[in-house]
Structure formats: structure tokens, C-alpha cells
LOZA-749478 format. One record per residue (C-alpha): residue in one letter; x, y, z; residue number from 1. Coordinates in steps of 0.5 Angstrom, whole numbers. Each point is the difference from the previous one (the first is absolute). Example, Ala and Ser with C-alpha at 12.3 -4.5 7.8 and 13.67 -1.06 7.14 Angstrom:
REM residues 2
["a", [25, -9, 16], 1],
["s", [2, 7, -2], 2],
END
This chain:
REM residues 108
["m", [-223, 4, -48], 1],
["t", [8, 2, 1], 2],
["e", [5, -6, 1], 3],
["i", [1, -1, 8], 4],
["s", [7, -2, 0], 5],
["s", [2, 0, 8], 6],
["p", [-3, -3, 6], 7],
["k", [-1, 7, 3], 8],
["d", [-4, 2, -6], 9],
["f", [-4, -6, 0], 10],
["l", [-2, 1, 7], 11],
["q", [-2, 7, -1], 12],
["r", [-5, -2, -5], 13],
["v", [-3, -6, 4], 14],
["d", [0, 4, 7], 15],
["h", [-7, 1, 0], 16],
["q", [-1, -7, 0], 17],
["c", [4, -2, 6], 18],
["p", [-2, 3, 6], 19],
["r", [5, -5, 5], 20],
["q", [7, 0, 0], 21],
["i", [0, -8, -2], 22],
["d", [-5, 2, -6], 23],
["r", [6, 5, -2], 24],
["a", [5, -6, 1], 25],
["m", [-4, -5, -4], 26],
["a", [-1, 5, -6], 27],
["l", [8, 2, 0], 28],
["l", [1, -8, 0], 29],
["w", [-4, -1, -6], 30],
["f", [3, 6, -4], 31],
["v", [7, -2, 1], 32],
["g", [-2, -8, -1], 33],
["r", [-4, 1, -6], 34],
["h", [6, -1, -5], 35],
["d", [4, -5, 4], 36],
["q", [-4, -4, 5], 37],
["t", [6, -1, 4], 38],
["a", [1, 7, 1], 39],
["g", [-2, 3, 7], 40],
["l", [2, 6, 5], 41],
["t", [2, 0, 7], 42],
["a", [-4, 3, 6], 43],
["k", [5, 6, 0], 44],
["e", [-1, 1, -8], 45],
["i", [-8, 0, 1], 46],
["a", [0, 5, 6], 47],
["d", [5, 5, -4], 48],
["l", [-5, 0, -6], 49],
["i", [-6, 1, 4], 50],
["r", [3, 5, 4], 51],
["d", [3, 3, -7], 52],
["v", [-7, 1, -2], 53],
["g", [-3, 4, 6], 54],
["h", [-2, -5, 5], 55],
["a", [3, 1, 7], 56],
["g", [7, -4, 1], 57],
["q", [-2, -8, 1], 58],
["n", [3, -4, 6], 59],
["v", [4, -5, -4], 60],
["s", [0, -6, 5], 61],
["r", [-7, 1, 1], 62],
["l", [-1, 0, -8], 63],
["g", [5, -6, 0], 64],
["a", [-4, -4, 5], 65],
["t", [-7, 2, -4], 66],
["l", [3, -3, -6], 67],
["s", [3, -6, 3], 68],
["g", [-7, -2, 3], 69],
["d", [-4, 2, -7], 70],
["r", [-2, -6, -4], 71],
["r", [1, 3, -6], 72],
["t", [7, 1, 0], 73],
["v", [6, -4, 1], 74],
["a", [7, 1, 1], 75],
["g", [5, 2, -6], 76],
["k", [7, -1, -1], 77],
["g", [4, 5, 3], 78],
["g", [-4, 1, 6], 79],
["g", [-6, 4, -4], 80],
["w", [-7, -2, -1], 81],
["m", [-4, -2, -6], 82],
["l", [-7, -2, -1], 83],
["r", [-3, -7, -1], 84],
["a", [-2, -2, -7], 85],
["a", [-8, 0, 3], 86],
["a", [1, 7, 3], 87],
["r", [3, 2, -7], 88],
["r", [-6, -2, -4], 89],
["e", [-5, 3, 5], 90],
["l", [4, 7, 0], 91],
["d", [1, 0, -8], 92],
["l", [-8, 1, 0], 93],
["a", [1, 6, 4], 94],
["y", [6, 3, -2], 95],
["s", [2, -2, -8], 96],
["e", [-5, 6, -2], 97],
["y", [5, 5, 3], 98],
["v", [6, -3, -4], 99],
["g", [-3, -3, -6], 100],
["p", [2, -6, -3], 101],
["i", [6, -4, 0], 102],
["e", [4, -1, -6], 103],
["l", [2, -7, -1], 104],
["p", [6, -2, -4], 105],
["s", [-1, -2, -7], 106],
["s", [0, -8, -1], 107],
["d", [3, -3, -6], 108],
END
């Protein structure tokens, strides 16, 4: 499996599993937060990435409202969105096979 280095590459790989806009948004939030769980994306960044992989332009305000109402997300620092820990564990099962295992730093 080739290394996935960008959110766009990841979304292209898992797009078949994401029939709805919110599914794509959750996949992207999972990807950007897999090494740093406090990392997130704004609704505009998510909409731009979804459009970049070939989907129609997204309504940023509607996407923001959808993220706000979804129990799997929480507002992050800097105005973006990130996944709650329980949602992340759930999505680990669905998406980890596409990126491979996370390399943990060695301990003493």
C-alpha cells in the first residue's frame, strides 16, 4: 500500500465508503487528527477538500451547521472541528486499514 500523505489522497482512497457529505467530513477529521487528536479542520477547509476530489461545491454554512449538530464532533481551537474520542475509536476500525499503523515513538 502506498503511503497516504495528504487529506486529499486519503479522501480519494476512502470516498467509496462515504456516500454523504457528513461521512466525507468525518473521514477527513479522522485523518487529520490521527497523530494529534487536537488537530481539526474548518468547515471551509473540509468543503474545499471535498470539492478537490471531484464532488460538487459544498455549502460551507450548511456544512458548519451539520458539524455543529453532529454528536461525533466538537469545536476545536482556532474555529475548526475535531472528532470526539469515542467517534475516533469508532472510525479507527473503518479507516485505519487505508493508512497503516501509526508509528509510536520509542520509549526509554
